[in-house]
C-alpha positions in Angstrom: 17.9 25.4 30.5 17.5 25.1 26.8 20.4 25.9 24.6 21.3 26.5 21.0 23.6 24.0 19.3 25.3 25.0 16.0 25.3 21.9 13.8 28.5 20.8 11.9 27.7 22.1 8.4 29.6 21.6 5.2 29.2 24.1 2.4 30.4 23.9 -1.2 29.2 24.8 -4.6 26.6 21.9 -4.4 24.9 23.4 -1.3 25.0 22.8 2.4 24.9 19.7 4.5 24.2 19.9 8.2 24.7 16.9 10.5 22.8 15.9 13.7 25.3 13.4 15.2 27.0 13.1 18.6 25.3 16.2 20.0 22.9 14.7 22.5 23.1 12.4 25.5 20.0 10.5 24.4 19.0 7.9 21.8 16.5 9.0 19.2 13.1 7.4 19.7 10.7 9.7 17.9 10.9 12.2 15.0 8.1 14.5 14.0 7.6 17.9 12.3 5.2 20.8 12.7 4.1 22.9 9.7 1.1 24.9 8.3 0.5 26.4 11.8 -1.5 29.4 10.4 0.1 31.6 13.1 -1.1 29.5 16.0 1.1 28.8 19.1 2.2 25.2 19.7 3.6 23.5 22.8 2.6 25.0 26.1 3.9 22.1 28.2 7.0 20.5 29.8 7.9 16.8 30.2 8.8 14.4 32.9 11.4 12.5 30.8 11.4 13.7 27.1 14.3 15.8 25.9 14.0 17.3 22.4 16.1 18.8 19.6 14.1 21.5 17.6 15.3 22.8 14.3 13.6 24.8 11.6 14.4 23.0 8.4 12.6 25.8 6.5 11.5 29.3 7.5 11.6 30.5 11.2 9.9 30.5 14.5 10.5 31.5 18.1 10.7 29.1 21.0 10.1 30.5 24.5 11.4 28.4 27.4 11.1 28.6 31.2 13.1 26.3 33.5 12.4 25.3 37.1 14.4 28.3 38.4 11.9 30.5 36.5 14.6 31.6 34.2 13.2 32.5 30.8 14.6 32.9 27.3 13.2 33.1 23.8 15.2 31.5 21.0 15.0 32.3 17.3 15.2 29.2 15.1 15.8 30.6 11.6 18.5 28.3 10.1 18.7 24.5 9.5 22.3 24.7 10.6 21.3 25.2 14.3 19.0 23.4 16.7 17.6 24.0 20.2 18.1 21.4 22.9 15.1 21.6 25.2 15.5 19.8 28.5 12.6 17.7 29.8 11.7 20.2 32.6 11.8 23.3 30.3 8.2 24.6 29.8 8.1 25.7 26.2 6.0 27.2 23.5 6.6 27.7 19.8 5.2 30.8 18.0 5.7 33.4 15.3 6.0 30.7 12.7 6.7 32.0 9.2 4.4 30.7 6.6 7.1 28.4 5.2 8.3 27.1 8.6 8.8 23.4 9.0 9.9 22.7 12.6 11.6 19.3 13.0 11.6 17.7 16.4 13.8 14.8 17.5 12.8 13.3 20.8 14.4 11.1 23.4 11.2 9.2 24.2 8.2 7.6 22.4 4.9 9.5 22.7 3.3 9.0 26.1 0.5 11.4 27.2 1.5 10.8 30.9 4.9 12.4 30.2 3.3 15.8 29.6 3.0 18.5 32.3 0.7 21.4 31.2 1.4 23.6 34.2 4.1 26.3 34.1 6.4 26.8 37.1 
């Protein structure tokens, strides 16, 4: 099941610096970001292979996940100092984007349309 990871973050009078390093068991093959969603839901799928780290670098959104055991959880991403590790088999949607939300996604695989599964459990 998906889980929140608190990123190592250094704070001083110059600001904050959060680090994504040594927190996954995958090599990064793809990075993209979602923004200007106008309140629309994104996602609505799971993957055969792709694992993802999701983090809101600005603003906030909710991520709903369901695993193969039909366990569900909704996660609030509202700080760039935390990220959500979404396992390949976690069906997920992103919604309730704030107007200023920028959702950064770091993926274990290159884009492959055949890796997507649109059916929920």
